[in-house]
Each structure stands twice: as C-alpha cells, then as structure tokens.
Residue, then its C-alpha position, 0 to 999 in steps of 0.5 A: m683193667p686186667n693184669i696181663a701177668d695174671l692171664m699168662i698162666d696155663i690154666d688147662g689141667k689145673k683145678l680152679s674154682k668156678d669163680e676162678y675160671q670165670a675171672h680168667a675168662n672175663n679178664a681174657s675177654n676184656s684184654i682182647d677188647y682193649v687190644v682191638c680197640g687200641m689197634k683200631s684207634l692206632a689205625n685211625l690216627m695213622f690214617w689221618a696222620a698220613a693224610n696230613e701233608n705236613y706229616a713226612d714220616e709215615k713209611s717208618d711209622m707204618q712199618n713199626i705199626g705193622l710190627l706191633i700188629s704182628a706181635n699183638m696177633s701172637f698175644l691175642e692168640k694166647i689170650l683167646e686160648i686162655e679164654s677158650c680153656a676157661n670157658f670150657n672148664l666153666d661148662k664142665a663145672k656146670 
C-alpha cells in the first residue's frame, strides 16, 4: 500500500529519475484504486444497512458518508494531478 505522505509532494518542476517518476505514477494509480474500491464497498454496505428494517440511523450515516465522499473527491483530484504529472515527465524522459 502506498504511503499517502509520499504522494503529497509537488513533483512538477523537480528533476527526478525515470524510476522515481514511475514510482509516483504507480503509487498514485494504486491510491486511486484503493479509494474507489473502498467507496464502492461503503456504498454497498450502506445500501444493505438502509434496507434492514432494524437499522434506524441511516440518515445521519448517509450525511456522514456524503461528507466523506466530498472530502475524498479533493484527495482524488490531487492524486490524479500527481499521476498525470508523473506520466507526463515519464513520456518526456523517453
């Protein structure tokens, strides 16, 4: 699992080796996959929890999950930017 702190750097304009750019691109791509898979799982769990007649707290849980998804969108946008930058620099290095 990639270390998120390693991704939260601005690699644009820095001179990194081809292997370093590749590592940043791979880590960013993996991070996106992990977040998307986790969010899909959350959605599935909430769907089935809300369908359970013994589950009464669905409204506040749905609101909290909405906030989580909103926060994750900013995170994903930054990760996509890092991945794009790393891939751009990899293409230039070829």
